C-alpha positions in Angstrom: -99.1 47.8 188.7 -97.6 45.1 190.9 -99.9 43.7 193.5 -98.6 41.5 196.3 -101.1 39.4 198.2 -101.0 39.7 201.9 -101.9 36.6 203.9 -105.5 36.8 205.2 -105.6 33.3 206.7 -109.1 33.0 205.4 -110.6 30.6 202.8 -113.5 30.9 200.5 -116.7 29.1 201.4 -118.4 29.9 198.1 -117.5 31.3 194.7 -120.3 32.2 192.3 -119.9 33.5 188.8 -122.7 35.8 187.9 -122.5 35.8 184.1 -125.3 38.4 183.5 -123.6 41.0 185.7 -120.1 39.8 184.9 -119.2 39.6 188.6 -117.5 36.9 190.7 -119.0 36.8 194.2 -116.7 35.3 196.8 -117.7 34.5 200.4 -114.9 33.9 202.9 -115.0 32.0 206.2 -114.5 35.2 208.2 -117.9 36.5 206.9 -116.5 38.8 204.2 -118.3 38.8 200.9 -116.7 40.5 197.8 -118.2 41.1 194.4 -115.4 41.4 191.9 -116.2 42.6 188.4 -114.7 40.6 185.5 -112.9 43.7 184.1 -111.3 44.4 187.5 -110.1 40.8 187.9 -108.7 40.8 184.3 -106.8 44.1 184.7 -105.3 42.9 188.0 -104.4 39.4 186.7 -101.4 38.0 188.6 -99.9 36.5 185.5 -96.5 37.4 184.2 -98.2 38.9 181.1 -99.3 41.8 183.3 -97.0 42.0 186.3 -93.8 41.0 184.5 -91.1 39.0 186.1 -89.6 41.8 188.2 -90.6 45.1 189.6 -90.9 47.8 186.9 -92.0 45.3 184.2 -95.7 45.8 184.8 -97.9 46.2 181.7 -101.0 48.4 182.1 -104.0 46.3 180.9 -106.3 48.4 178.6 -109.3 47.7 176.5 -110.8 45.2 179.0 -114.2 47.0 179.6 -116.2 44.2 177.9 -114.2 41.2 179.0 -116.2 38.4 180.7 -115.3 35.3 182.6 -116.3 32.2 180.6 -115.4 29.7 183.4 -113.5 29.3 186.6 -111.2 26.4 187.1 -110.0 25.3 190.6 -106.2 25.1 191.2 -105.6 22.6 194.0 -107.0 23.8 197.3 -105.4 27.2 197.1 -106.6 29.1 194.1 -108.7 29.5 191.0 -107.8 30.1 187.3 -110.5 32.1 185.5 -110.8 31.8 181.7 -111.5 35.2 180.2 -113.4 36.0 177.0 -110.3 37.7 175.6 -108.5 34.3 175.7 -106.5 35.1 178.9 -106.2 32.1 181.1 -102.8 32.1 182.8 -103.6 34.0 186.0 -103.7 32.0 189.1 -105.7 33.8 191.8 -104.8 32.5 195.3 -107.3 32.8 198.2 -105.1 35.5 199.7 -104.9 37.4 196.4 -108.7 37.3 195.9 -109.2 38.5 199.5 -106.8 41.4 198.9 -108.6 42.2 195.6 -111.9 42.3 197.5 -110.7 44.2 200.6 -108.8 46.8 198.6 -111.2 47.2 195.7 -112.0 50.9 196.1 -108.3 52.0 196.2 -107.1 49.5 193.6 -109.8 50.5 191.2 -109.1 54.2 191.7 -105.4 53.5 191.1 -106.2 51.7 187.9 -108.4 54.5 186.6 -105.6 57.0 187.5 -103.1 54.9 185.6 -105.4 54.7 182.6 -105.8 58.5 182.6 -102.0 59.0 182.9 -101.6 56.7 179.9 -104.1 58.8 177.9 -106.6 55.9 177.7 -110.3 56.6 177.9 -112.5 53.7 179.0 -115.5 53.0 176.8 -118.1 52.8 179.5 -118.3 52.9 183.3 -117.7 49.8 185.4 -121.0 48.0 186.0 -121.4 46.0 189.3 
């Protein structure tokens, strides 16, 4: 499940972690506002653990229904690095990547659910957002 960020030329103006709803709300300078569930961000982590080092090495992330984000650390002026409750902390989410996750949420989430189904994995509960 390789995801390549496409340049959006926008930058976040605000990033809020809503711990009760497990959603990261990101406002961009073009007026876009995206609400990204923790599970969605976790399964689309840009880290090598999930995307591999080359096309075809992707690893489907399963069992992440209850994952939360414990904290969000800035990475320079270009990205954030969330710390997830399952211990994952190596994904660096650039502004362009976050924008793509937000803008393409419906199709990316549908693709993920389709991949889970194809792998025979049944989610524990529906995505809450």
